[in-house]
Backbone bond lengths (Angstrom), bond angles and torsions (degrees), N, CA, C in turn:
res aa  C-N    CA-C-N  psi(-1)  N-CA   C-N-CA  omega(-1)  CA-C   N-CA-C  phi
1 X - - - 1.561 - - 1.371 111.96 -
2 X 1.395 120.49 144.14 1.293 126.28 -177.34 1.516 112.16 -71.65
3 X 1.305 116.35 139.70 1.519 119.11 177.47 1.476 111.33 -64.81
4 X 1.292 121.38 124.14 1.467 128.33 -177.26 1.553 109.52 -73.36
5 X 1.335 120.09 -17.69 1.439 125.39 176.70 1.454 111.36 -90.16
6 X 1.281 118.21 -6.09 1.536 117.47 -179.69 1.419 111.85 -73.06
7 X 1.325 114.26 140.94 1.438 122.94 176.29 1.485 113.03 -77.24
8 X 1.367 122.04 92.69 1.450 124.91 173.52 1.536 105.49 -142.75
9 X 1.352 106.69 162.40 1.556 114.73 -173.35 1.518 107.44 -65.66
10 X 1.316 115.26 -35.27 1.511 118.54 -174.10 1.603 104.10 -65.43
11 X 1.314 116.05 -53.43 1.420 117.90 178.00 1.600 114.23 -49.49
12 X 1.337 113.45 -41.27 1.510 118.68 179.94 1.542 107.25 -59.73
13 X 1.360 115.43 -45.93 1.525 114.53 -179.69 1.569 110.65 -62.72
14 X 1.261 118.58 -48.70 1.466 121.92 179.14 1.543 109.59 -58.66
15 X 1.258 124.21 -38.15 1.436 122.68 179.55 1.523 110.02 -70.13
16 X 1.398 115.57 -41.88 1.496 115.98 170.16 1.427 120.72 -56.26
17 X 1.386 116.00 -30.01 1.434 121.77 -177.10 1.586 111.14 -91.89
18 X 1.370 114.32 -4.11 1.460 125.27 176.06 1.546 113.32 76.81
19 X 1.405 113.45 19.21 1.444 120.67 177.70 1.488 109.45 -70.31
20 X 1.260 118.01 -48.19 1.452 121.93 177.75 1.515 110.98 -115.97
21 X 1.314 120.67 156.56 1.518 122.55 -176.04 1.455 113.40 -76.80
22 X 1.372 116.75 149.87 1.443 123.33 -175.67 1.572 108.07 -48.68
23 X 1.261 116.01 157.22 1.415 124.37 -176.27 1.524 104.93 -73.16
24 X 1.378 119.46 140.29 1.425 122.07 -178.74 1.564 106.91 -76.66
25 X 1.306 117.06 134.83 1.377 125.61 -174.41 1.540 111.40 -77.82
26 X 1.389 118.38 135.56 1.297 120.67 -175.69 1.569 111.43 -76.01
27 X 1.232 118.08 144.80 1.417 123.01 176.42 1.553 111.32 -88.76
28 X 1.333 116.63 115.50 1.455 119.90 178.42 1.441 112.62 -86.72
29 X 1.370 116.64 173.79 1.516 121.73 173.31 1.542 109.74 -62.92
30 X 1.390 118.27 -37.82 1.357 116.49 179.94 1.512 114.23 -65.27
31 X 1.311 113.48 -36.34 1.452 116.50 175.97 1.473 114.35 -63.23
32 X 1.254 121.61 -38.97 1.445 127.36 171.13 1.523 111.32 -57.68
33 X 1.306 120.76 -48.70 1.443 122.45 177.93 1.540 110.46 -61.02
34 X 1.354 116.71 -40.48 1.468 120.05 -178.48 1.495 110.04 -69.54
35 X 1.282 121.35 -36.37 1.317 122.00 -177.99 1.616 111.65 -73.21
36 X 1.320 110.75 -31.84 1.603 112.42 175.09 1.436 107.27 -71.34
37 X 1.331 123.12 -46.07 1.375 119.90 176.57 1.557 120.05 -55.90
38 X 1.348 106.38 -36.22 1.547 116.33 175.96 1.472 112.78 -63.42
39 X 1.398 112.27 -42.02 1.408 120.91 176.94 1.414 116.85 -61.43
40 X 1.459 112.88 -41.70 1.456 122.48 178.01 1.503 113.05 -59.38
41 X 1.418 108.11 -43.20 1.513 113.39 -172.91 1.500 107.35 -74.64
42 X 1.356 118.94 -32.09 1.566 117.15 178.37 1.461 110.29 -68.72
43 X 1.302 119.31 -33.69 1.490 124.70 -179.72 1.612 110.22 -66.85
44 X 1.399 111.20 -34.50 1.321 117.03 -176.65 1.522 113.40 -100.56
45 X 1.355 117.32 26.45 1.457 125.30 -173.25 1.447 119.11 47.19
46 X 1.409 112.81 41.56 1.447 118.88 172.94 1.615 110.93 85.11
47 X 1.305 115.45 0.92 1.535 112.88 -178.65 1.483 111.36 -80.71
48 X 1.221 113.35 133.97 1.552 122.26 179.98 1.596 109.15 -63.16
49 X 1.332 114.79 144.36 1.559 115.22 -177.17 1.472 107.88 -68.71
50 X 1.323 121.68 -31.21 1.421 116.72 -176.21 1.446 112.16 -76.11
51 X 1.352 120.47 -5.99 1.487 124.75 174.35 1.461 112.07 -99.24
52 X 1.322 124.23 -5.92 1.412 130.62 -178.46 1.532 112.18 -74.97
53 X 1.289 115.96 143.47 1.408 121.97 170.61 1.536 110.66 -80.77
54 X 1.216 114.63 172.25 1.520 122.72 -173.63 1.521 106.78 -61.44
55 X 1.424 122.65 -44.05 1.275 122.09 -171.67 1.527 111.24 -68.91
56 X 1.351 116.66 -34.66 1.444 120.71 174.17 1.459 112.92 -64.70
57 X 1.245 118.85 -34.54 1.465 120.17 -179.10 1.599 108.24 -75.81
58 X 1.317 118.75 -30.85 1.490 124.25 174.37 1.521 105.57 -57.78
59 X 1.363 122.68 -51.06 1.359 128.55 -174.99 1.442 110.20 -60.72
60 X 1.423 121.26 -41.00 1.416 121.81 179.43 1.607 111.18 -66.16
61 X 1.290 116.80 -30.15 1.426 121.78 -175.22 1.553 110.43 -64.00
62 X 1.343 118.40 -23.38 1.469 120.81 176.14 1.428 112.45 -70.48
63 X 1.384 117.79 -25.32 1.493 121.02 -171.70 1.506 113.62 -107.49
64 X 1.340 115.43 -28.08 1.482 117.32 -170.53 1.624 108.37 -114.11
65 X 1.307 108.51 179.72 1.457 114.09 -178.19 1.514 112.65 -53.97
66 X 1.229 119.95 117.79 1.519 124.94 -174.78 1.567 110.35 -60.35
67 X 1.315 114.85 -42.36 1.498 115.60 -175.66 1.518 114.58 -66.12
68 X 1.389 112.16 -40.35 1.591 116.35 177.68 1.381 109.83 -64.77
69 X 1.298 116.52 -51.07 1.512 123.18 -175.66 1.471 113.96 -67.92
70 X 1.358 116.87 -26.55 1.481 114.55 176.74 1.583 109.10 -76.85
71 X 1.254 113.76 -28.34 1.499 122.08 -177.94 1.692 100.52 -66.55
72 X 1.262 117.25 -58.94 1.437 122.26 176.54 1.609 114.76 -44.53
73 X 1.445 110.03 -46.73 1.441 118.24 177.69 1.507 111.34 -55.59
74 X 1.265 110.25 -52.24 1.596 114.78 178.98 1.543 114.19 -58.81
75 X 1.239 115.29 -38.23 1.439 121.26 178.03 1.617 108.58 -60.19
76 X 1.257 107.79 -47.87 1.549 119.92 -177.96 1.579 110.86 -62.93
77 X 1.323 114.82 -41.29 1.471 115.81 -179.66 1.531 108.76 -68.39
78 X 1.375 117.95 -39.22 1.443 120.99 -178.83 1.454 111.58 -66.13
79 X 1.413 116.76 -32.41 1.442 118.68 -178.23 1.526 107.70 -73.18
80 X 1.416 114.23 -40.59 1.442 117.62 -179.54 1.584 111.53 -58.63
81 X 1.277 111.07 -46.19 1.480 117.05 179.34 1.445 112.64 -63.37
82 X 1.341 121.48 -38.12 1.413 127.56 178.28 1.512 107.28 -60.32
83 X 1.312 118.40 -49.79 1.484 120.33 177.60 1.557 114.43 -64.24
84 X 1.281 116.80 -44.95 1.363 119.36 174.68 1.532 117.63 -58.30
85 X 1.374 119.01 -32.65 1.340 123.12 -178.22 1.629 108.42 -73.97
86 X 1.423 113.52 -30.54 1.478 112.94 176.62 1.481 112.80 -81.67
87 X 1.383 115.05 -39.46 1.332 117.82 -176.94 1.418 115.55 -88.79
88 X 1.329 118.27 73.09 1.460 122.43 -168.88 1.529 113.19 -115.81
89 X 1.354 115.24 8.85 1.531 114.53 -174.93 1.550 105.22 -114.43
90 X 1.214 121.93 -94.50 1.469 120.57 179.13 1.516 117.81 80.01
91 X 1.394 115.49 9.49 1.483 117.50 -179.11 1.532 107.77 -152.61
92 X 1.270 123.57 164.64 1.360 127.09 175.98 1.462 113.46 -98.02
93 X 1.376 114.25 126.67 1.523 119.75 -172.60 1.518 106.94 -103.42
94 X 1.250 114.87 136.51 1.543 119.36 174.16 1.476 107.38 -91.29
95 X 1.309 114.08 130.58 1.460 116.66 -179.05 1.535 114.00 -126.27
96 X 1.251 121.03 167.17 1.443 123.38 178.83 1.549 104.81 -119.01
97 X 1.401 117.82 -175.50 1.353 125.83 -173.40 1.759 104.13 -67.88
98 X 1.239 114.37 -35.26 1.455 118.09 -176.62 1.493 108.42 -70.64
99 X 1.306 123.68 -26.11 1.410 125.24 178.27 1.513 117.14 -81.81
100 X 1.372 112.87 -10.99 1.512 119.60 -164.25 1.564 109.19 -59.58
101 X 1.395 117.33 -47.51 1.467 122.75 -170.73 1.590 107.64 -62.26
102 X 1.423 111.34 -45.35 1.481 118.85 -174.96 1.521 110.44 -66.30
103 X 1.376 116.37 -48.87 1.323 121.02 -169.27 1.612 113.75 -79.36
104 X 1.376 116.77 -20.79 1.463 123.95 -174.42 1.464 106.46 -114.98
105 X 1.207 119.54 -74.40 1.526 125.84 -174.48 1.552 110.79 -57.83
106 X 1.279 114.51 -38.31 1.592 113.55 178.37 1.470 112.67 -109.28
107 X 1.322 117.95 35.83 1.443 119.00 -174.93 1.655 109.71 -71.47
108 X 1.298 120.35 -22.41 1.344 120.95 174.24 1.621 109.99 119.67
109 X 1.409 109.37 165.08 1.373 116.27 178.47 1.558 111.51 -65.52
110 X 1.267 119.26 135.90 1.488 126.17 174.36 1.398 114.05 72.96
111 X 1.387 121.67 14.59 1.444 124.54 -177.16 1.485 108.06 -101.82
112 X 1.440 113.80 132.44 1.420 120.28 171.21 1.486 105.20 -98.23
113 X 1.261 111.94 145.96 1.567 122.25 -178.45 1.509 107.01 -131.84
114 X 1.380 121.84 131.90 1.376 126.29 -175.99 1.568 103.09 -126.10
115 X 1.352 119.46 114.49 1.455 124.14 -176.73 1.529 111.21 -109.98
116 X 1.316 115.79 127.03 1.433 117.33 178.68 1.666 105.12 -111.94
117 X 1.443 113.09 122.14 1.303 118.72 174.89 1.585 109.70 -94.20
118 X 1.272 116.10 123.04 1.587 114.82 -170.96 1.582 103.47 -140.81
119 X 1.392 108.12 175.16 1.429 115.17 172.85 1.545 105.46 -146.71
120 X 1.437 115.58 146.70 1.415 121.09 176.87 1.564 112.97 -57.72
121 X 1.317 115.35 145.47 1.462 116.52 177.05 1.537 115.30 92.44
122 X 1.370 121.27 -8.16 1.359 123.14 -175.78 1.587 100.59 -104.59
123 X 1.328 121.91 113.40 1.483 123.41 -177.42 1.537 117.20 -56.55
124 X 1.412 112.15 -38.82 1.411 113.09 178.12 1.496 115.76 -65.52
125 X 1.383 115.54 -34.41 1.457 116.77 174.88 1.377 111.19 -69.34
126 X 1.436 124.76 -35.02 1.351 125.60 175.15 1.629 114.20 -60.19
127 X 1.264 108.83 -42.20 1.496 116.30 173.21 1.461 113.22 -61.22
128 X 1.273 121.78 -46.94 1.475 121.21 -177.74 1.527 110.30 -65.59
129 X 1.330 116.39 -36.24 1.412 120.28 178.51 1.611 111.51 -64.47
130 X 1.285 114.62 -32.69 1.526 118.14 172.89 1.547 108.55 -64.09
131 X 1.350 113.03 -46.20 1.411 116.18 -178.89 1.543 115.60 -62.33
132 X 1.314 114.49 -38.92 1.430 124.72 177.53 1.497 110.89 -57.69
133 X 1.317 116.12 -44.59 1.484 119.23 -178.49 1.514 109.36 -61.42
134 X 1.319 118.55 -41.72 1.504 121.14 -174.05 1.503 105.80 -77.69
135 X 1.352 123.78 -40.81 1.363 123.78 -179.06 1.622 114.33 -69.37
136 X 1.295 112.34 -33.31 1.498 116.16 173.56 1.498 116.41 -62.06
137 X 1.398 111.22 -37.88 1.460 117.44 173.09 1.544 116.57 -69.94
138 X 1.388 111.44 -30.04 1.420 116.33 -179.75 1.577 112.47 -83.22
139 X 1.234 115.62 -24.43 1.517 118.54 176.57 1.500 114.38 -129.89
140 X 1.494 114.51 74.39 1.314 121.01 -173.83 1.533 116.68 -65.69
141 X 1.249 117.25 -13.07 1.500 120.48 173.03 1.533 116.40 -77.47
142 X 1.235 118.01 -8.34 1.513 125.20 174.90 1.475 108.19 -106.30
143 X 1.290 113.32 136.44 1.501 120.65 174.05 1.476 114.45 -85.80
144 X 1.272 118.53 112.38 1.483 125.90 173.49 1.526 112.00 -93.36
145 X 1.191 122.86 126.28 1.474 123.81 176.32 1.542 107.54 -139.52
146 X 1.302 111.72 161.84 1.471 117.39 -176.75 1.561 103.82 -145.13
147 X 1.346 114.44 160.17 1.398 120.35 -179.72 1.628 108.31 -157.57
148 X 1.400 117.81 138.84 1.382 113.65 171.79 1.571 111.65 -68.21
149 X 1.237 112.68 136.40 1.481 119.64 -160.99 1.547 112.18 -54.81
150 X 1.329 113.42 -45.35 1.537 120.05 -174.49 1.556 107.79 -76.74
151 X 1.316 118.27 -20.38 1.497 122.44 174.55 1.541 113.15 -68.83
152 X 1.355 107.22 -46.04 1.462 119.65 -174.65 1.667 109.80 -76.79
153 X 1.392 109.41 -44.86 1.422 118.25 -175.79 1.474 109.98 -132.04
154 X 1.355 123.08 99.48 1.496 121.72 -179.80 1.563 116.55 -51.70
155 X 1.250 113.05 135.08 1.502 120.44 177.62 1.553 110.43 73.16
156 X 1.283 122.23 12.67 1.419 122.47 -179.84 1.630 111.65 -64.01
157 X 1.368 117.15 113.61 1.441 121.17 -171.85 1.550 114.27 -62.04
158 X 1.297 115.18 138.85 1.359 123.25 -178.92 1.479 110.21 -63.11
159 X 1.347 121.05 -29.61 1.417 118.44 -176.37 1.588 112.97 -67.97
160 X 1.230 115.23 -9.31 1.445 122.95 175.84 1.550 115.68 -87.63
161 X 1.304 110.85 -3.36 1.495 119.32 -174.52 1.498 108.46 -96.21
162 X 1.411 110.30 141.12 1.380 131.99 -2.60 1.507 111.09 -77.85
163 X 1.386 116.76 157.00 1.403 124.59 176.73 1.513 108.64 -130.28
164 X 1.349 113.98 134.95 1.523 122.65 177.47 1.503 108.01 -121.63
165 X 1.277 116.42 121.60 1.538 121.61 168.30 1.446 109.91 -109.74
166 X 1.458 114.26 130.08 1.411 117.88 175.21 1.441 111.73 -110.66
167 X 1.312 118.33 128.78 1.459 127.09 -172.42 1.547 111.29 -121.65
168 X 1.336 119.07 141.34 1.384 129.68 171.78 1.525 112.71 -121.51
169 X 1.272 122.24 113.95 1.392 123.79 179.69 1.495 112.28 53.17
170 X 1.410 115.73 36.31 1.447 121.85 174.25 1.500 112.88 90.24
171 X 1.373 116.97 -13.09 1.547 116.37 178.33 1.599 112.55 -99.86
172 X 1.249 118.42 134.87 1.451 121.14 -179.51 1.412 113.63 -66.35
173 X 1.311 119.04 125.43 1.444 124.48 178.12 1.482 113.65 -100.45
174 X 1.335 120.49 -33.33 1.482 122.46 -171.86 1.571 103.68 -153.38
175 X 1.369 113.89 147.78 1.424 119.58 167.78 1.538 110.16 -135.91
176 X 1.337 114.48 146.35 1.485 117.73 -176.39 1.577 99.36 -133.14
177 X 1.324 121.85 107.49 1.524 128.19 -173.09 1.415 107.84 -116.21
178 X 1.352 117.42 122.19 1.483 124.75 173.86 1.431 120.00 89.89
179 X 1.313 116.85 160.31 1.515 115.67 -173.42 1.442 113.09 -64.61
180 X 1.390 120.18 -37.01 1.540 118.82 -173.51 1.399 106.98 -67.77
181 X 1.256 122.50 -30.10 1.583 120.78 173.07 1.452 113.61 -49.70
182 X 1.383 117.33 -32.81 1.504 120.76 -167.37 1.548 103.92 -99.28
183 X 1.344 121.34 -15.02 1.410 119.06 -170.75 1.463 116.95 85.61
184 X 1.364 113.71 13.92 1.497 121.13 176.39 1.584 111.66 73.39
185 X 1.269 113.87 -157.19 1.511 117.75 -176.27 1.536 114.89 -67.54
186 X 1.314 114.41 -9.56 1.517 117.06 -177.80 1.598 111.66 -81.39
187 X 1.322 118.79 -5.89 1.374 118.08 178.08 1.600 113.12 -62.63
188 X 1.251 119.30 139.86 1.460 121.79 -178.37 1.551 108.37 -105.58
189 X 1.280 117.32 160.61 1.482 121.08 175.56 1.440 113.84 -57.54
190 X 1.430 109.01 -37.65 1.487 114.36 -178.55 1.539 116.48 -66.86
191 X 1.264 116.46 -28.37 1.495 132.94 176.93 1.518 102.13 -68.29
192 X 1.291 117.06 -58.45 1.465 120.92 -178.92 1.596 112.57 -53.25
193 X 1.317 108.71 -45.21 1.536 118.08 -178.12 1.594 108.14 -60.86
194 X 1.308 116.36 -40.65 1.455 121.98 -178.35 1.553 108.32 -68.28
195 X 1.370 120.22 -46.71 1.327 121.72 173.56 1.527 120.91 -54.74
196 X 1.299 109.61 -36.85 1.489 117.99 177.87 1.520 110.97 -72.88
197 X 1.437 114.41 -32.94 1.454 118.79 -176.05 1.478 109.43 -75.82
198 X 1.412 121.26 -25.47 1.460 124.59 -175.68 1.517 105.62 -68.17
199 X 1.377 121.22 -39.23 1.330 119.65 173.97 1.507 119.38 -74.98
200 X 1.275 115.91 -14.94 1.463 120.73 179.53 1.620 115.66 103.32
201 X 1.365 109.78 3.84 1.500 112.95 -176.82 1.498 115.55 -71.73
202 X 1.343 117.52 -27.16 1.480 122.54 177.26 1.573 106.84 -135.09
203 X 1.208 117.07 166.47 1.531 125.92 -179.11 1.465 102.46 -115.24
204 X 1.342 116.90 95.26 1.433 115.31 -175.98 1.544 112.74 -88.19
205 X 1.253 110.19 161.71 1.611 114.64 177.68 1.467 111.10 -103.81
206 X 1.484 118.02 3.98 1.328 119.82 176.74 1.545 112.02 -71.94
207 X 1.268 117.23 134.43 1.496 122.89 -172.65 1.562 112.95 -85.90
208 X 1.342 117.89 -18.43 1.485 114.94 175.02 1.579 102.04 -157.03
209 X 1.416 109.94 166.89 1.538 121.86 -173.89 1.518 105.38 -62.20
210 X 1.260 123.23 131.02 1.475 126.89 176.16 1.587 104.35 -67.72
211 X 1.322 109.93 146.86 1.491 116.06 179.57 1.529 107.01 -77.60
212 X 1.326 119.64 135.31 1.460 126.35 -175.71 1.563 103.57 -81.11
213 X 1.244 119.11 135.65 1.419 122.99 175.92 1.459 107.83 -78.79
214 X 1.446 116.63 160.44 1.408 120.93 174.46 1.458 116.42 -53.99
215 X 1.239 120.01 126.31 1.439 121.23 179.24 1.562 116.24 -60.29
216 X 1.253 119.01 136.79 1.483 120.58 173.05 1.485 105.63 -100.27
217 X 1.289 118.21 98.07 1.512 123.47 -179.82 1.608 110.93 -61.65
218 X 1.287 114.00 -41.91 1.416 116.76 177.15 1.418 115.84 -56.50
219 X 1.390 120.06 -45.16 1.445 127.03 -179.43 1.511 108.03 -61.57
220 X 1.359 113.34 -46.60 1.562 119.47 -173.35 1.587 105.82 -61.00
221 X 1.308 121.31 -49.81 1.432 122.49 -178.00 1.402 118.81 -72.35
222 X 1.401 118.16 -38.43 1.375 119.13 171.32 1.499 120.51 -66.86
223 X 1.453 114.20 -29.86 1.310 123.13 178.38 1.536 118.71 -70.19
224 X 1.499 108.20 -20.86 1.467 110.63 -175.54 1.504 111.92 -116.04
225 X 1.364 119.31 -26.91 1.370 125.37 -169.28 1.580 111.83 -70.18
226 X 1.311 113.13 -28.58 1.500 118.08 179.67 1.623 108.46 -72.27
227 X 1.238 121.57 -10.55 1.417 120.99 -177.14 1.516 109.79 -109.16
228 X 1.283 120.00 3.73 1.482 119.49 -176.41 1.514 109.35 -95.46
229 X 1.168 123.01 151.51 1.567 126.63 177.58 1.562 105.96 -130.28
230 X 1.250 116.75 177.21 1.362 120.99 -176.71 1.588 115.41 -68.20
231 X 1.346 114.00 -21.50 1.440 115.20 176.12 1.493 113.79 -71.85
232 X 1.316 119.02 -13.83 1.414 123.55 -178.08 1.446 115.28 -86.20
233 X 1.389 114.22 0.97 1.523 114.16 -176.20 1.517 110.83 -77.05
234 X 1.311 117.94 -23.99 1.548 119.37 179.67 1.478 107.52 -75.14
235 X 1.320 115.60 140.53 1.425 121.38 -178.59 1.418 107.79 -72.48
236 X 1.441 112.35 142.77 1.453 120.41 -176.35 1.601 106.20 -79.62
């Protein structure tokens, strides 16, 4: 009897008329890989392997091909170590003038550093310090540091506060000096995050630039003028 799976014109006619069943599909190497990945996902309740932790990968090694899963596990370990190496900050560090070179100029390859110069008693400085604490935890791959202005730079004028310097690999990429640069007390944390993301210092999840609220000129002036003295009249 002729093989019904044989590729012949006669068999094609018989299949078209429903006299013989359709030809059995050949299983390719890609089909095998896809079936294995589907099985792995079903066993892990649909969770992708790249999102599994090491314990979950260990459990899968008991059931699946050890060599393939061991390779996935090593890749996942390398990825976790890479992220941990970059995300090593997560807090705001207070520095002095003696720390500047080490913390800024020698921060390392690929490191963004954001420095806030502030002074106690200036409301906008206090607000930005609050934002810094939240943003440092949100973006642990970026180094957030702060320093009392006159501790870091002697005779730094209060009229220039707050001041934010953004560095990459020791080179300054952006500076924001004085209250009007920030829009006064109306600046939001989302707006500051967007500003820092524009220069590349953080990788924001914001989809568009936050709308800036109407500036309160009285708040800006009253928040800073009380802390100025005659020595600050000279330009820095």
